[in-house]
C-alpha positions in Angstrom: 1.4 -12.0 -41.8 0.4 -12.8 -38.2 -1.1 -10.5 -35.6 2.3 -10.5 -33.9 4.2 -9.5 -37.1 1.7 -6.7 -37.7 1.9 -5.5 -34.1 5.7 -5.3 -34.2 5.5 -2.8 -37.0 3.5 -0.4 -34.9 4.3 1.9 -32.1 3.8 -0.2 -28.9 0.8 1.2 -27.0 -0.2 -0.7 -23.8 -3.7 -2.0 -24.3 -6.2 -3.4 -21.8 -5.3 -6.9 -20.7 -8.3 -8.5 -22.3 -10.6 -7.3 -25.1 -14.0 -9.0 -25.6 -17.1 -8.4 -27.5 -19.3 -10.4 -25.1 -18.8 -8.9 -21.6 -16.0 -11.2 -20.4 -13.2 -8.6 -20.7 -12.3 -8.7 -17.0 -12.9 -12.4 -16.4 -10.2 -14.1 -18.3 -7.5 -13.8 -15.5 -10.2 -15.2 -13.1 -10.7 -18.2 -15.4 -6.9 -18.8 -15.5 -6.6 -18.4 -11.7 -9.5 -20.8 -11.1 -7.8 -23.3 -13.4 -4.4 -22.7 -11.7 -5.8 -23.2 -8.1 -7.6 -26.4 -9.2 -4.5 -27.8 -10.9 -2.2 -26.9 -7.9 -4.6 -28.7 -5.5 -4.8 -31.8 -7.7 -0.9 -31.9 -7.9 -0.7 -31.4 -4.1 -3.1 -34.3 -3.5 -0.8 -36.6 -5.6 2.3 -35.4 -3.6 1.3 -34.8 0.0 3.7 -32.7 2.0 6.1 -32.3 -1.0 7.2 -29.2 -2.9 4.9 -28.4 -5.8 5.4 -25.5 -8.2 3.5 -25.0 -11.4 3.0 -22.3 -14.0 -0.8 -22.1 -14.5 -0.4 -19.7 -17.5 2.0 -22.1 -19.2 -0.3 -25.1 -18.9 -3.3 -22.9 -19.7 -1.8 -21.7 -23.0 -0.7 -25.2 -24.1 -4.2 -26.6 -23.4 -5.9 -23.6 -25.0 -3.9 -24.0 -28.1 -4.7 -27.7 -28.1 -8.4 -26.9 -27.6 -8.4 -25.1 -30.9 -7.8 -28.5 -32.5 -10.6 -30.2 -30.6 -14.2 -30.7 -31.4 -17.5 -31.9 -29.8 -17.3 -33.4 -26.3 -13.5 -33.2 -26.3 -13.6 -29.5 -26.8 -16.2 -29.1 -24.1 -14.2 -31.1 -21.4 -11.0 -29.1 -22.2 -12.9 -25.9 -21.8 -14.4 -27.1 -18.6 -11.0 -28.0 -17.2 -9.8 -24.5 -18.2 -12.7 -23.1 -16.2 -14.1 -21.4 -19.4 -17.9 -20.8 -19.2 -20.1 -22.2 -21.9 -21.2 -18.7 -23.0 -17.7 -17.5 -24.0 -16.9 -18.4 -27.6 -13.6 -19.6 -29.1 -13.1 -16.3 -30.9 -13.4 -14.4 -27.6 -10.9 -16.7 -25.9 -8.5 -16.3 -28.7 -8.9 -12.5 -28.9 -8.3 -12.2 -25.1 -5.3 -14.4 -25.3 -3.7 -12.1 -27.8 -4.4 -9.1 -25.7 -3.3 -10.7 -22.4 0.0 -11.8 -23.9 0.6 -8.4 -25.4 0.0 -6.8 -22.0 2.3 -9.1 -20.2 5.1 -8.8 -22.8 4.9 -5.0 -22.8 6.5 -4.6 -19.4 10.0 -3.3 -19.6 11.3 -3.7 -16.0 11.6 -7.5 -16.1 12.8 -10.3 -18.4 9.8 -12.2 -19.5 9.7 -14.8 -22.3 6.4 -16.5 -23.2 6.9 -18.8 -26.3 4.8 -21.5 -27.9 5.6 -24.0 -30.6 3.8 -26.6 -32.7 5.9 -29.6 -33.8 4.5 -31.9 -36.5 5.7 -35.3 -37.8 6.4 -35.2 -41.5 4.2 -38.2 -41.9 1.0 -36.4 -40.7 -1.0 -33.7 -42.5 -2.2 -31.1 -40.0 -5.2 -29.0 -40.9 -4.2 -25.7 -42.3 -6.8 -23.8 -40.2 -5.4 -25.3 -36.9 -1.9 -24.3 -38.0 -3.1 -20.8 -38.8 -4.7 -20.4 -35.4 -1.5 -21.5 -33.7 0.5 -18.9 -35.5 -2.0 -16.1 -35.5 -3.2 -16.4 -31.9 -0.4 -18.0 -30.0 2.5 -16.6 -32.1 3.6 -20.2 -32.3 6.6 -21.4 -34.4 5.6 -24.3 -36.6 8.2 -27.0 -37.4 7.9 -30.3 -39.3 10.4 -33.0 -38.4 10.9 -36.7 -38.7 10.0 -37.8 -35.1 11.7 -41.1 -35.5 15.1 -39.3 -35.7 16.9 -38.6 -32.4 17.5 -35.1 -33.7 13.8 -34.3 -33.1 13.9 -34.6 -29.3 17.2 -32.7 -29.3 15.6 -29.9 -31.3 12.6 -29.6 -29.0 14.8 -29.7 -25.9 17.1 -27.1 -27.4 14.1 -24.9 -28.1 12.9 -25.2 -24.4 16.4 -24.6 -23.1 16.7 -21.4 -25.2 13.3 -20.1 -24.2 14.0 -20.7 -20.5 17.6 -19.3 -20.6 19.0 -22.7 -19.9 17.0 -23.3 -16.7 15.0 -26.2 -18.2 17.2 -28.4 -20.4 15.0 -31.3 -21.2 11.3 -31.9 -21.5 11.1 -34.9 -23.9 13.2 -38.0 -24.7 13.9 -39.7 -28.0 11.7 -42.6 -27.0 8.7 -40.4 -25.9 8.4 -38.6 -29.2 9.3 -41.3 -31.7 5.7 -42.4 -32.5 3.9 -39.2 -32.0 2.2 -37.2 -34.8 2.1 -33.8 -33.0 3.7 -32.0 -30.0 2.7 -28.6 -28.6 5.1 -26.9 -26.3 5.0 -23.7 -24.2 7.9 -22.2 -22.3 8.1 -19.3 -19.9 11.1 -17.5 -18.4 10.9 -14.7 -15.8 13.7 -12.8 -14.1 13.4 -9.6 -12.1 15.0 -7.7 -9.2 13.0 -6.9 -6.1 11.9 -3.3 -5.7 13.5 -3.6 -2.2 16.2 -6.2 -2.3 17.3 -8.0 0.8 20.7 -7.1 2.2 23.0 -10.1 2.0 24.7 -9.5 5.3 21.3 -9.8 7.0 21.0 -13.4 5.8 21.6 -15.9 8.6 21.0 -19.6 9.0 17.9 -20.4 11.0 15.8 -23.5 11.7 12.9 -24.3 9.3 10.3 -26.7 10.7 9.5 -29.4 8.2 6.1 -31.1 8.0 7.6 -34.3 9.5 8.5 -32.4 12.7 12.2 -32.3 12.2 14.1 -29.1 11.7 16.4 -28.0 8.8 18.9 -25.2 8.9 18.3 -22.8 6.0 19.7 -19.4 4.9 17.0 -17.0 6.1 16.8 -13.6 4.4 15.5 -10.7 6.5 14.1 -7.2 6.0 13.2 -5.6 9.3 11.2 -2.5 8.1 9.3 -3.4 4.9 6.4 -0.9 4.4 3.2 -1.7 2.6 4.0 -5.4 2.3 1.8 -7.0 5.0 -1.3 -8.9 4.1 -3.7 -11.3 5.8 -6.7 -13.4 5.1 -8.6 -16.5 6.4 -6.1 -18.7 8.2 -3.0 -17.0 6.8 -0.7 -14.0 6.9 1.3 -12.9 3.8 4.1 -10.7 2.5 3.9 -8.9 -0.9 7.3 -8.5 -2.6 7.2 -6.1 -5.6 9.6 -6.2 -8.5 11.3 -3.0 -9.7 9.6 -1.2 -12.6 7.0 -3.9 -13.0 3.4 -4.7 -11.9 4.5 -8.3 -11.0 4.4 -9.2 -7.3 5.6 -12.3 -5.4 3.2 -13.2 -2.6 4.4 -15.4 0.2 1.6 -17.0 2.3 2.3 -18.2 5.8 -0.6 -20.4 7.0 -1.7 -20.7 10.7 0.1 -23.5 12.5 -1.5 -26.8 11.7 -2.8 -25.6 8.4 -1.2 -26.9 5.1 -0.1 -24.2 2.7 -2.3 -25.4 -0.2 -5.3 -25.0 2.0 -4.8 -21.2 2.1 -4.0 -20.8 -1.6 -7.6 -20.6 -2.9 -9.7 -18.5 -5.2 -11.2 -16.8 -2.1 -7.7 -15.9 -0.7 -6.4 -14.3 -3.9 -8.3 -11.0 -3.6 -7.0 -10.6 0.0 -3.4 -10.5 -1.4 -4.1 -7.2 -3.1 -5.5 -5.4 0.0 -2.9 -3.3 1.8 -3.5 -3.6 5.6 -3.1 -0.1 6.8 0.2 1.5 7.8 2.2 -1.5 8.7 5.9 -2.0 8.8 6.7 -5.7 8.3 9.7 -7.5 9.9 10.1 -10.3 7.3 12.2 -13.4 7.3 12.0 -15.8 4.4 14.3 -18.6 3.2 16.6 -18.1 0.2 15.7 -21.2 -1.8 15.6 -23.0 -5.1 13.0 -25.5 -6.0 12.6 -27.6 -9.2 9.4 -29.5 -10.0 8.5 -32.1 -12.7 5.1 -33.7 -13.3 3.0 -35.7 -15.7 -0.3 -33.8 -15.5 -2.5 -36.4 -17.1 -4.1 -37.7 -13.8 -4.7 -34.3 -12.4 -6.3 -33.1 -15.6 -8.5 -36.3 -15.8 -9.7 -35.5 -12.3 -10.5 -32.0 -13.5 -12.9 -33.5 -16.1 -10.6 -33.8 -19.1 -10.6 -37.6 -19.2 -12.0 -38.1 -22.7 -9.2 -36.0 -24.2 -6.8 -38.7 -23.1 -8.8 -41.6 -24.5 -9.0 -43.4 -27.8 -11.6 -44.0 -28.9 -13.3 -41.0 -27.4 -11.1 -38.0 -28.0 -12.1 -35.8 -31.0 -9.2 -33.7 -32.3 -10.6 -33.7 -35.9 -10.0 -30.0 -36.1 -6.3 -30.8 -36.2 -6.9 -32.9 -39.3 -7.4 -36.5 -38.1 -10.1 -38.5 -36.3 -7.4 -40.7 -34.6 -5.7 -38.2 -32.3 -5.7 -38.0 -28.5 -3.5 -36.5 -25.8 -1.1 -39.1 -24.5 0.4 -37.0 -21.7 0.9 -33.5 -20.5 4.5 -32.9 -19.3 5.3 -30.0 -17.0 8.6 -28.8 -15.6 9.3 -25.7 -13.5 12.1 -23.9 -11.6 11.9 -21.2 -8.9 14.9 -19.3 -7.5 14.4 -16.7 -4.8 17.4 -14.9 -3.4 18.3 -11.5 -1.9 18.2 -9.7 -5.2 15.1 -11.1 -6.8 13.5 -14.0 -8.6 14.2 -16.4 -11.5 11.3 -18.6 -12.6 11.0 -20.9 -15.6 8.4 -23.4 -16.9 7.9 -25.7 -19.8 4.7 -27.5 -20.8 4.3 -30.1 -23.5 1.2 -31.7 -24.9 2.1 -35.1 -26.3 -0.6 -35.5 -28.9 -0.7 -39.2 -29.9 -2.3 -40.9 -32.9 -5.1 -43.6 -32.2 -2.0 7.4 7.8 -1.7 5.8 11.1 1.4 5.3 13.2 3.1 2.2 11.8 2.1 -1.0 13.4 4.8 -3.6 13.8 4.2 -7.1 12.4 6.6 -10.0 12.2 6.5 -12.9 9.8 9.1 -15.7 9.9 8.6 -18.3 7.2 10.0 -21.1 9.2 7.5 -23.8 8.3 5.8 -24.9 5.0 4.4 -22.0 3.1 2.7 -21.1 -0.3 3.9 -18.9 -3.1 2.1 -17.2 -5.9 3.3 -14.8 -8.5 0.7 -12.6 -10.1 0.6 -9.6 -12.4 -1.2 -6.9 -10.5 -2.4 -5.2 -13.6 -4.2 -8.1 -15.1 -4.4 -10.2 -11.9 -3.3 -13.2 -13.9 -1.6 -16.1 -12.1 1.9 -16.7 -13.5 3.3 -19.2 -11.0 2.0 -20.9 -7.9 3.2 -23.5 -5.5 3.9 -24.8 -2.0 7.2 -25.1 -0.3 7.5 -27.9 2.3 11.3 -28.1 2.3 13.3 -25.0 1.0 
C-alpha cells in the first residue's frame, strides 16, 4: 500500500508544506522557484519577444521522478539543474515532495489535479525499486504497454487529456514513442474563481503595444478600486489577484518601459510580490487572454547543466534497471486562460527515456505592453506557473 493509499484512509489534517530531517524544510519551494526562473529564462532566450508559459512544478516533478532512476554523474547533473544542493539527500527530497503535494492538494476552494504516470515497454524490465519509488513518492500510475502499437500513444494522450480536463489533448505521437523503453508523464490542471471577479460590462477593447511597436486591439478587463493588490519591485509594478477560498495568487508584473518582462521575473523579485504596499487602491486594467505554449526542453536543460543525461554513452540510469538508458527529449505543453471570472491553467510534461491605516493612495496599472505572469501558492511559496505575454 502506497503512502497515498494510507493517507486517504485517515482524516485529512493539513501538514506543513515540507518535512525534513536535515534542516531544509523551508527551502524546497525556493529550490523549485530557482529552477523555474532559470528554465523560463532559457526558454525566453530561445524565443525572444514571444509568449512563453511553463509549469515549473510539472517539469520539476517529472525530472525529480526521473532522477530517482539515475546514478553517478547523471544523478548529480539532474540535481544541479533542479537547483538541489549537494547536502540534501534523496530521501529528504522524496519526503518533502510527498508533503508538498499533500499540502497543495488539500485546498478545497480550487480545482487542482497533479498526476504522474510511468509507462514501460513490455520488452524492458524496469527495476522494482524504481517502480516502487514512483508509486510511493509520486503516486504514479504504472502501465506496461507494447510501444510499437498505435494504441500506446493514444493511451498516453488520453491520460493527459483526462488529467488536464481536455485542455491538452496530445503530448506524444505514434512515431515518437515506438522505439522507447520508458516514458514518464506529469499533468497539472488548475481552475479557480478570482476572489474579486472582474465585471464583464467593464471590459472594453483597448490598444496593446506589441514589442514590434505596432498596436493590437484587445479586450481589456478593469477593476477601478482593488484594495491590497498593488505591489512593486526593482523595475516593475505588479498586481496580486487572489483566488476565492485558496492561498493561490496570480501575480501580473508590468515592467518599466524599455524593460523586457522576463528581466523582472527573477528570484530577487519574487519576495517583493508578497509585500503589501500600504493602503493602496489599485485601478487595474489587464487583457482577457488565452495563451498556449509547447516546447522541447532538451536544449534549455542542457544549458542548465543536464547535458550528460541526454547523451549515450554518458547517461547513467542504471537505477531504472539498464545501463543503456538516456533521456531523448523532454516535452512540455501548457495553456493559460484568464478572463473576468478567474483562471484555467494546464500543463503536461513528458520525459522520453530512450534506450542506448493611511488614506488610500490611488495607483493605476494598465497592462498595455508585454508583461510577466507567475502563479504561486502563498502558503508554500511554490511556483506553479510562470511566463511572459508579448501578445495577448
